[in-house]
Every structure is written in structure tokens, then in C-alpha cells.
N, C-alpha and C positions, 0 to 999 in steps of 0.2 A: 505494500499500500504504498503510495504516496506522502511523504513529509507534510506537505501540506494540507491534503487531507485529515490525517491522523491529526495535526493541530487544529485544524477547524470545528473536527468531531468533538475533542477534547476541550475547546471553548465553548462549545455548544450545550455540553455537557454538564461543564462546571456551573454555567448560564443560569441553567434550571435547578440545581441543585439548592438545598434546604438541608439548614443546620437547626437541632433542639440540643439540649443540653450537650452541645459538644458531639452531636454524631450525626454524619451528613447523611442524607439519605435523596433519593427523586421519586417522584411521583411515578407511577406507572402511565399515566396517560401523558403526561410530560415526553417519556422516554417514546410512548408511540410515536409521536410525530416525528422527533429526533430520526428513528430509524426507519421513517418513509413510512407506514401504515398509515391510512387515509381513513381507515375502519375499525372502530373499537375492537368489533366481535374477530377480524383478521388476527388484531395482535394478541387478544384473549387466548386463541389456540397456542401462539407461541408462547405465553407465562404455561399454559397448562402443561404443553410438552416441557418446558426445564421445570418445572416440579415434578414429573412424572423423574425426568433426567438426575436428579438427586436424589428422590425416592429411590431409584435405582442403583446410586452410588452410594448410599449409605450416609448421605449427609443430609441437614434437618434442611426444611424447605422454608 
């Protein structure tokens, strides 16, 4: 991946980050847009697959 693209993605993700009690986090609806998903239902499927992958790997969801 080109350096410019990585820098832009980093900047975009940091711009939508939230911090509470010293913990940085992101809202799924913000990430949805950054990753190019125009419809929540399509992104929700990605989230479900990620949860399943975590479970299969023995990681907390």
C-alpha cells in the first residue's frame, strides 16, 4: 500500500477517534464510512464475521 494512502487512512481514523477515561475508541458507524460501506447492513455483516473469527481464534469478542 502506498505511503500516502496509509497516512490518509491514519489521519482519517484518528479524526473520528473518541477518548473516554483515557481509552481511545471508534464508533462502528464512523468506521463504516471510512471503509467505504454505504449501507449499515453490509458493514454489519463484516462485524459479524469479525466476531466469529475472534471466537474461532479463542479471543474475546
